[in-house]
C-alpha positions as CSV (number, residue, x, y, z in Angstrom):
1,X,-14.6,32.3,10.7
2,X,-14.5,31.6,7.1
3,X,-11.3,31.2,6.8
4,X,-11.2,28.4,10.1
5,X,-13.8,26.4,8.3
6,X,-12.1,26.4,5.0
7,X,-8.8,25.4,7.0
8,X,-10.6,22.4,8.9
9,X,-11.8,21.0,5.2
10,X,-8.6,20.8,4.0
11,X,-7.0,19.3,7.0
12,X,-9.6,16.6,7.0
13,X,-8.8,16.0,3.3
14,X,-5.7,15.3,3.6
15,X,-6.1,12.8,6.8
16,X,-8.5,10.8,4.3
17,X,-5.9,11.0,1.5
18,X,-3.0,9.6,3.8
19,X,-5.5,6.5,5.0
20,X,-6.2,5.9,1.3
21,X,-2.3,5.0,0.9
22,X,-1.0,1.6,1.8
23,X,2.8,0.7,2.5
24,X,3.9,-2.2,1.3
25,X,6.2,-4.0,3.5
26,X,7.7,-7.2,1.9
27,X,10.1,-8.0,4.6
28,X,13.9,-9.5,4.3
29,X,13.8,-12.3,1.6
30,X,14.2,-15.8,2.2
31,X,17.5,-17.2,1.6
32,X,15.8,-19.0,-1.3
33,X,14.5,-16.1,-2.9
34,X,17.3,-14.3,-2.3
35,X,19.4,-16.5,-4.6
36,X,16.4,-16.6,-7.3
37,X,16.6,-12.7,-7.2
38,X,20.4,-12.8,-7.7
39,X,19.6,-15.3,-10.6
40,X,17.1,-13.3,-12.2
41,X,19.5,-10.0,-12.5
42,X,22.5,-11.6,-13.3
43,X,19.9,-12.9,-16.4
44,X,18.7,-9.3,-17.2
45,X,22.8,-8.1,-17.2
46,X,23.5,-10.6,-19.9
47,X,20.6,-12.7,-21.2
48,X,22.9,-14.2,-24.0
49,X,25.2,-15.5,-21.7
50,X,23.0,-17.0,-19.0
51,X,21.2,-18.6,-21.8
52,X,24.4,-20.2,-23.1
53,X,25.2,-21.4,-19.0
54,X,21.5,-22.8,-18.7
55,X,21.6,-24.7,-22.5
56,X,24.9,-26.6,-20.9
57,X,23.4,-27.8,-18.1
58,X,22.2,-31.9,-17.7
59,X,19.5,-32.4,-16.3
60,X,17.0,-35.0,-16.3
61,X,14.2,-32.7,-16.7
62,X,15.8,-30.6,-19.5
């Protein structure tokens, strides 16, 4: 009987532990988000090269 009660207690705690976990679902990124992710990753690969490319941009706000 004691083993049975211990087993029930352990199983209850396992279910409560699972309820505390949250699954992070972000979905598929939009086209704009995907483009930004690719720019960020490109800058991570070669930061110096990306800085040179950005420095060459001629925009009204730069």
